[in-house]
C-alpha positions in Angstrom: -19.1 3.6 -5.0 -21.0 5.8 -2.5 -19.0 6.3 0.4 -21.8 4.6 2.4 -21.4 1.3 0.5 -19.7 -0.9 3.2 -19.0 -3.6 1.1 -17.1 -3.4 -2.7 -19.4 -5.3 -5.3 -18.3 -8.6 -6.3 -17.6 -8.2 -10.4 -15.5 -10.3 -12.3 -12.5 -7.8 -12.1 -12.1 -7.8 -8.7 -13.5 -11.4 -7.8 -10.8 -13.4 -6.1 -10.7 -16.7 -8.2 -8.0 -19.0 -6.7 -9.1 -20.1 -3.2 -12.4 -17.5 -3.5 -13.0 -17.9 0.5 -10.0 -15.9 1.3 -11.2 -12.9 -0.6 -12.3 -9.7 1.4 -14.7 -6.6 -0.1 -15.6 -5.2 3.1 -14.5 -2.0 2.2 -12.8 -0.6 5.8 -10.9 -4.2 5.8 -9.5 -3.5 2.2 -8.7 0.5 3.1 -7.0 -0.5 6.2 -4.5 -3.0 4.1 -3.7 -0.2 1.8 -3.1 1.8 4.5 -0.8 0.2 6.1 1.2 -0.4 3.5 3.9 2.3 2.6 4.6 1.1 -0.5 2.0 0.3 -3.7 2.4 -1.3 -7.4 0.5 0.3 -10.0 0.1 -1.7 -13.1 -0.9 -0.3 -16.3 -0.4 -0.3 -20.2 1.1 2.0 -22.6 0.8 1.2 -26.3 0.7 -2.7 -25.3 3.2 -2.9 -22.9 2.7 -3.6 -19.4 4.6 -1.8 -16.6 4.4 -2.0 -12.9 5.6 0.7 -10.9 6.5 0.6 -7.3 6.1 4.0 -5.6 4.4 6.0 -2.5 0.2 5.9 -2.0 -2.0 8.0 0.3 -5.4 7.1 0.7 -8.4 9.9 0.9 -11.8 8.7 1.9 -12.5 6.5 -1.4 -9.6 8.0 -3.5 -6.1 7.0 -3.9 -3.2 9.4 -4.2 0.2 9.3 -6.6 2.6 11.7 -6.8 5.6 11.8 -8.8 7.8 13.5 -11.3 6.1 15.6 -14.2 8.3 13.8 -16.3 7.4 10.4 -15.4 5.5 7.8 -17.3 3.2 6.7 -14.4 2.3 10.1 -13.6 1.5 11.2 -17.2 -0.5 7.9 -18.1 -2.0 8.4 -15.1 -3.3 12.2 -15.2 -4.8 11.1 -18.8 -7.5 9.0 -17.2 -6.4 5.4 -18.1 -6.8 2.3 -16.4 -4.8 1.7 -13.5 -4.8 -1.4 -11.0 -3.0 -0.7 -7.6 -1.5 -3.7 -5.2 -0.4 -4.0 -1.4 1.2 -6.9 0.3 1.6 -7.5 4.0 4.0 -10.7 4.3 2.4 -12.2 7.8 4.4 -15.4 8.2 6.0 -18.5 6.3 3.9 -21.3 6.4 5.6 -24.5 7.1 3.6 -27.5 6.0 4.6 -31.5 6.7 4.8 -32.2 2.5 6.3 -29.4 0.5 3.1 -29.5 -1.5 1.0 -27.2 1.0 3.9 -24.9 2.1 2.4 -21.3 2.1 2.0 -18.2 3.5 0.5 -15.8 5.7 -0.1 -12.7 4.1 -2.7 -9.6 3.6 -3.1 -8.6 0.2 -5.2 -5.9 -1.5 -5.8 -4.7 -4.9 -7.8 -1.7 -6.5 -8.9 -0.3 -9.5 -9.7 3.0 -10.7 -9.1 5.7 -13.7 -6.6 8.5 -12.6 -7.5 11.7 -12.5 -5.4 15.1 -12.4 -5.2 17.3 -9.2 -4.6 20.7 -10.6 -5.7 23.3 -8.0 -2.2 24.3 -5.6 -3.9 23.9 -2.3 -5.5 20.4 -3.4 -1.8 19.3 -4.6 -0.6 20.5 -1.3 -3.1 18.5 0.7 -2.1 16.0 -0.7 1.3 16.3 0.0 0.7 16.3 3.4 -1.1 13.1 3.6 1.9 11.6 1.8 4.6 13.4 3.9 2.4 12.3 7.2 1.4 8.9 6.0 5.3 8.0 6.4 6.0 9.4 9.8 2.5 11.4 11.1 3.8 14.7 12.4 6.0 15.4 9.9 4.5 17.5 7.3 3.9 20.2 9.8 7.9 20.0 11.1 9.1 20.2 7.6 9.7 22.8 5.0 6.8 22.8 2.7 7.5 22.6 -1.1 7.9 26.0 -3.2 5.7 27.1 -6.6 8.6 25.5 -8.9 8.5 22.3 -6.6 4.7 21.9 -6.9 5.1 22.6 -10.8 7.9 19.4 -10.8 5.1 17.5 -9.0 2.0 15.5 -10.9 -0.6 14.3 -8.1 -3.3 12.0 -9.4 -6.5 10.6 -7.3 -7.8 7.7 -8.3 -11.6 6.9 -7.2 -11.3 3.5 -6.4 -14.2 2.0 -8.5 -13.4 -1.8 -7.5 -11.5 -3.1 -5.3 -10.8 -6.8 -3.0 -8.6 -7.9 -0.3 -7.0 -11.5 -0.1 -5.7 -13.1 3.6 -4.1 -16.4 4.6 -4.1 -16.8 8.4 -3.6 -19.6 10.5 -1.1 -23.0 10.0 -0.5 -25.8 8.0 -3.3 -27.5 6.4 -1.8 -31.1 5.5 -3.5 -33.9 4.0 -4.6 -36.3 6.4 -2.2 -39.3 6.1 1.2 -36.7 6.1 -0.4 -35.7 9.9 1.9 -38.7 11.6 4.7 -37.8 9.6 8.1 -36.8 11.5 8.2 -33.6 10.3 8.4 -30.1 12.1 5.2 -28.4 10.9 4.4 -24.8 11.8 4.6 -20.9 11.1 7.3 -18.7 11.0 5.9 -14.8 12.4 7.4 -12.0 10.3 7.0 -8.5 11.2 8.4 -5.5 9.9 10.2 -2.9 12.5 11.4 0.0 13.2 15.6 0.7 13.5 16.7 3.7 15.6 17.0 6.4 13.5 20.1 7.6 12.1 21.0 10.7 11.8 22.2 13.0 8.8 26.0 13.8 8.3 25.0 17.1 7.5 22.8 17.7 10.2 23.6 20.7 12.4 24.6 20.4 16.3 22.0 21.1 18.5 19.3 19.5 16.6 17.7 16.5 18.5 15.9 13.9 16.9 12.1 15.6 17.3 9.6 13.8 19.5 6.8 12.7 17.0 9.5 10.7 15.1 11.3 8.7 18.5 7.4 8.2 19.7 6.7 6.7 16.1 9.8 4.6 16.2 9.2 3.2 19.4 5.6 2.4 18.5 7.0 0.3 15.6 9.8 -1.3 17.2 
C-alpha cells in the first residue's frame, strides 16, 4: 500500500463482518490504535498448529516492527516471510444495559495483516530497537546503555509491511430494546482507563541516582 493512500481497501480479509458500522478503515485511525497499545498479539500457523503470542511492537510508517530472541519460534517463523496477523485491543468501558443480552464493552481494536521481512543490517536493527525502547518510555534510548554486538546477534528484528488492516470501535452507552427502557434497572457505562503508578526504584540502584525527569513527566502525564 502506498504511503499516500489514506484508507485501507476493504477486502474479505479485513472487512468487519459483525456490526460492520463499527468498522474503521482510515489508515491514521488504525495506526493511532496500534501506536497507543503497549502489547500486541501475533497470530500465525506452523505445520497446521495455530499460535497467538503476545509481544511488544513498534511502527515505522507503513511497517510494523517485532523483535525477540533469535531462538524464538515466532521470530524465526516471521523472519521466513510467512503470513502474520497482528491485533491490539484497548478496553475503554463496561456497558451495562437493562437486559443482560445487550451488555457490552466500549473498545478500540485493530487487526493488521502482512508478511514478515528479516531486518539484517546492524544499523537498521539498532534503529528498530530504539523505536521499541522509546515506545515504552520516550527518551529512554538515549539514557540507557546501547546493545552490544553480541546482544544484537542474539536478537531478531522483523519488519511487517502492513498490506491490509482495519479497526473496530464501539463508543457510547447501552442500546436496549424499546420495551426495556421502562425497567427499574440501572444502565450506563463504567469507564476504564490505564494509568501509571509511581515508579519503584530497583533494590540494586546505586546511591544518588534520581528518577530521570523524562520518566517523571511520562508517569505524571499518564497518571
